[in-house]
C-alpha positions in Angstrom: 20.7 -53.7 43.3 21.6 -56.8 41.3 25.1 -57.8 40.4 24.7 -56.7 36.8 23.6 -53.1 37.8 26.1 -50.5 38.8 25.4 -47.2 40.5 26.1 -44.3 38.3 26.9 -40.8 39.5 24.5 -38.2 38.2 25.7 -36.3 35.1 26.7 -32.8 35.9 25.6 -30.3 33.2 27.6 -27.1 33.0 25.6 -23.9 33.3 25.0 -22.3 29.9 27.6 -19.6 29.2 26.5 -16.2 28.3 26.7 -15.6 24.5 28.3 -12.5 23.2 25.9 -10.0 21.6 25.1 -10.7 18.0 26.1 -7.1 17.1 27.1 -3.9 18.8 26.7 -0.2 17.9 29.0 2.7 18.6 27.5 5.7 20.4 27.7 7.6 17.0 25.6 4.9 15.3 23.1 4.9 18.1 22.9 8.7 18.1 22.3 8.8 14.3 19.6 6.1 14.6 17.8 8.0 17.3 17.6 11.0 15.0 16.3 8.8 12.2 13.8 7.1 14.5 12.5 10.5 15.7 12.3 12.0 12.2 11.3 10.5 8.9 11.4 6.9 10.2 9.3 7.4 13.3 7.7 4.1 14.3 10.1 2.1 12.2 13.2 0.0 12.9 16.3 -0.5 10.9 16.6 -4.1 9.6 20.1 -5.3 8.7 20.7 -8.3 6.5 23.3 -9.7 4.1 22.6 -10.2 0.4 24.5 -12.0 -2.3 25.9 -9.3 -4.6 29.0 -7.3 -5.5 32.3 -8.5 -6.8 33.3 -10.2 -3.5 30.0 -12.0 -3.1 28.1 -10.4 -0.2 26.9 -6.9 0.9 25.1 -5.4 3.8 21.5 -4.6 3.3 19.7 -2.0 5.4 16.1 -1.0 5.2 13.5 0.5 7.5 10.6 -1.7 8.4 7.4 -1.3 10.3 7.6 -4.6 12.1 10.0 -7.5 12.7 9.7 -10.5 10.4 9.4 -14.0 12.0 12.8 -15.0 13.2 14.4 -11.5 13.2 16.7 -10.9 16.1 16.3 -7.7 18.0 19.6 -6.1 19.1 19.6 -3.3 21.6 22.7 -1.2 22.3 23.0 2.3 23.8 19.2 2.1 24.2 18.6 1.8 20.5 17.0 -1.2 18.7 17.8 -2.7 15.3 16.6 -5.9 13.7 18.9 -8.5 12.2 17.6 -10.8 9.5 17.7 -14.4 10.7 19.6 -15.5 7.6 22.4 -12.9 8.3 23.1 -13.8 11.9 26.0 -16.2 11.2 27.7 -13.7 9.0 27.3 -10.8 11.5 28.3 -12.3 14.9 30.6 -9.9 16.6 30.0 -7.1 14.1 30.2 -3.4 15.3 28.1 -0.9 13.5 29.4 2.7 13.4 28.4 5.9 11.7 31.1 7.9 10.0 31.1 11.4 8.7 33.7 12.3 6.1 34.3 15.3 3.8 32.3 13.9 0.9 30.2 11.2 2.4 28.6 9.8 5.5 27.0 6.6 6.5 26.9 3.5 8.6 29.9 1.2 8.5 30.5 -2.3 9.7 33.6 -3.8 11.3 32.9 -7.5 10.9 35.4 -10.0 12.4 34.0 -12.7 10.0 35.1 -10.9 6.9 38.0 -12.5 5.1 38.3 -9.9 2.4 36.6 -7.0 0.6 36.4 -5.9 -3.0 38.5 -3.0 -4.2 35.6 -0.5 -4.0 34.7 -1.7 -0.4 31.1 -2.3 -1.3 31.1 -6.1 -0.8 32.9 -8.7 1.3 33.4 -12.4 1.6 33.6 -14.7 4.6 
């Protein structure tokens, strides 16, 4: 080794940490999806996205699709799969999807830690 060269210790790279799941589902949501997947939506998957609309700026968009689009993320929880639109992933990290049954309505709900607020009617949110 010449006088101008110095010996360098190898660079240690930390092992990649496990990332939290993009989304989770409650057992109620998974159970409802199982029924939908076995019935009218057999052979399809629920695809979740986020659209620009509503008085707070964004709303959840859900549709049944026959196949994933390029870039869609597949989330599996309680043995049930859903697809998440690639453009929605940053808005949905850490979200929990539930299924609620009330006296006059029932449907999927989202508890999203990224939401900073909701409109008065609860149909849209902002981050």
